[in-house]
C-alpha positions in Angstrom: 124.4 91.1 111.3 122.8 93.3 108.7 119.7 95.4 109.2 118.2 96.2 105.9 115.2 98.2 104.6 113.3 97.2 101.5 110.4 98.1 99.4 107.3 96.0 98.3 105.8 97.5 95.2 105.0 96.6 91.5 102.9 93.6 92.5 105.2 92.4 95.4 102.7 94.0 97.8 100.5 91.0 97.2 103.0 88.6 98.7 101.9 87.5 102.2 104.2 87.8 105.2 105.0 84.1 105.4 105.7 83.9 101.7 107.8 87.0 101.9 110.1 85.2 104.4 110.5 82.3 102.0 111.2 84.7 99.2 113.9 86.5 101.1 115.6 83.2 101.9 115.5 82.2 98.3 117.0 85.6 97.3 119.9 85.2 99.8 120.7 81.7 98.3 120.6 83.0 94.7 122.7 86.0 95.6 125.3 83.9 97.5 124.7 85.7 100.7 125.7 83.3 103.5 123.1 83.4 106.3 123.4 81.9 109.8 121.1 79.1 110.9 119.7 78.1 114.2 121.0 75.0 115.9 118.9 71.9 116.6 117.0 69.2 114.8 115.3 71.5 112.3 117.7 74.5 111.6 116.1 77.6 110.1 117.7 80.8 108.8 118.3 83.6 111.3 116.1 86.1 109.5 113.8 88.5 111.5 111.2 90.6 109.8 109.2 93.6 110.9 105.5 93.1 111.7 103.3 92.3 108.7 101.4 94.8 106.7 98.2 94.0 104.9 98.4 92.1 101.7 98.0 94.6 98.8 99.5 97.5 100.8 102.5 99.0 99.0 105.5 99.9 101.2 108.8 101.6 100.9 109.8 100.9 104.5 109.9 97.2 105.4 112.8 96.0 107.6 114.6 92.8 108.1 117.5 91.7 110.4 119.6 88.9 109.0 122.6 87.0 110.6 125.3 87.4 108.0 128.9 88.6 107.7 128.3 90.2 104.3 129.3 93.9 104.3 126.4 96.3 103.9 127.3 97.7 100.4 128.0 94.2 99.1 124.7 92.9 100.7 122.7 95.6 99.0 124.3 95.1 95.6 123.9 91.3 95.7 120.4 91.4 97.1 119.1 93.8 94.4 120.8 91.8 91.6 118.8 88.7 92.5 115.6 89.9 94.2 112.2 89.6 92.4 110.5 92.6 90.8 109.2 95.0 93.4 111.5 93.9 96.2 114.4 96.2 96.5 116.9 96.9 99.3 117.0 100.6 99.8 119.4 100.7 102.8 121.7 98.2 104.7 123.5 98.7 108.0 125.9 96.5 110.0 125.0 96.0 113.6 126.3 94.0 116.5 123.0 93.9 118.4 119.8 92.0 117.7 117.5 95.0 117.2 113.8 94.4 117.6 112.4 94.9 114.1 109.0 93.4 115.2 108.8 95.1 118.6 110.5 98.5 118.3 108.7 99.7 115.1 105.5 100.8 116.8 104.5 103.6 114.4 104.3 104.0 110.7 103.9 106.9 108.3 101.6 106.6 105.3 100.9 108.7 102.3 97.2 108.5 101.3 95.8 109.6 98.0 92.3 109.8 96.5 90.4 111.0 99.6 88.0 113.9 99.4 89.0 117.0 101.3 88.4 117.0 105.1 89.6 118.7 108.2 92.2 116.5 110.1 91.1 118.1 113.4 87.8 116.2 112.9 89.7 112.9 113.2 92.8 113.3 115.4 91.9 113.0 119.1 88.3 112.1 118.3 86.8 108.6 118.7 87.7 106.5 115.6 85.8 103.2 115.5 87.0 100.3 113.4 85.4 96.9 113.2 87.8 94.0 113.4 87.6 90.7 111.5 85.5 89.2 114.3 82.9 91.9 114.0 84.0 93.7 117.2 84.1 97.4 117.3 87.2 99.1 118.7 88.2 102.7 119.3 91.7 103.2 117.8 91.9 106.9 118.3 94.9 106.6 120.7 96.8 105.1 117.7 96.0 108.0 115.3 99.0 110.2 116.1 99.1 112.7 113.2 97.3 113.6 110.0 98.6 116.4 107.8 97.5 117.7 104.4 100.2 117.6 101.7 100.3 118.2 98.0 98.3 115.5 96.3 97.1 113.7 99.5 97.5 113.4 103.2 100.4 112.1 105.4 99.4 110.2 108.6 101.2 108.6 111.4 99.5 105.6 113.0 100.3 102.9 115.5 101.8 99.9 113.8 101.6 96.2 114.6 99.1 96.7 117.4 95.6 96.5 116.0 95.1 99.4 113.6 95.2 98.4 109.9 95.8 101.1 107.3 93.3 99.5 105.0 90.4 99.8 107.5 91.6 103.3 108.5 91.4 104.7 105.0 88.1 102.9 104.2 86.6 104.5 107.3 87.8 107.9 106.1 86.5 107.3 102.6 83.1 106.2 104.0 83.0 109.4 106.0 84.3 112.0 103.5 84.2 110.3 100.1 87.0 109.6 97.7 88.0 107.8 94.5 90.8 105.3 93.9 91.9 105.7 97.5 95.4 104.2 98.1 97.7 104.2 101.1 101.4 103.6 100.8 103.7 103.0 103.8 106.5 105.4 103.6 108.4 105.1 106.9 108.7 102.7 109.9 109.1 104.6 113.1 110.1 104.1 116.8 107.9 105.4 119.6 109.7 108.8 119.4 109.1 108.8 115.6 112.7 108.2 114.5 113.3 106.1 111.5 114.1 102.7 112.7 117.7 102.6 111.4 118.5 105.6 113.5 118.4 103.4 116.6 121.7 101.9 115.4 123.6 105.2 115.8 
């Protein structure tokens, strides 16, 4: 099996999660990467993706586990030769275990630009109310782990795949403190102890 990390930028961030799975499968076929299939009446490729991010959110840290005998270096080279614009493999690792790309990546790091200046201590550890798609209010403060000021923006670590969406998070901050052309980019997918996911293979 191969665990690989890939980016979604340059317009590819607008591909939905379901369409992304189809696109990856097409890339494997074009690249000549042989992928294992499930057994049964309706076989499907053994490809497992990390939890979805919002459509329109750029990411440099999406993960996918694929059943294949292709060596990591060859996999990366072939994938990048045939992937669409904005989808690029940035790392590939061989593994004998079926790692939980959708269950073990429980935090994500984002770089946010365009927000007006604010004190992170006013946010971390304080109630942070977000309204979900059904109009229900939810306090997501337990999922706001870290906010740090950096050159040109802020770096934040939030819960991932469990009810807090970066789009709503930054909109809330922009509504509170102001901002212009606010954008959030996912930079790392993290385990509960904030290791990058591929480190779990070591």
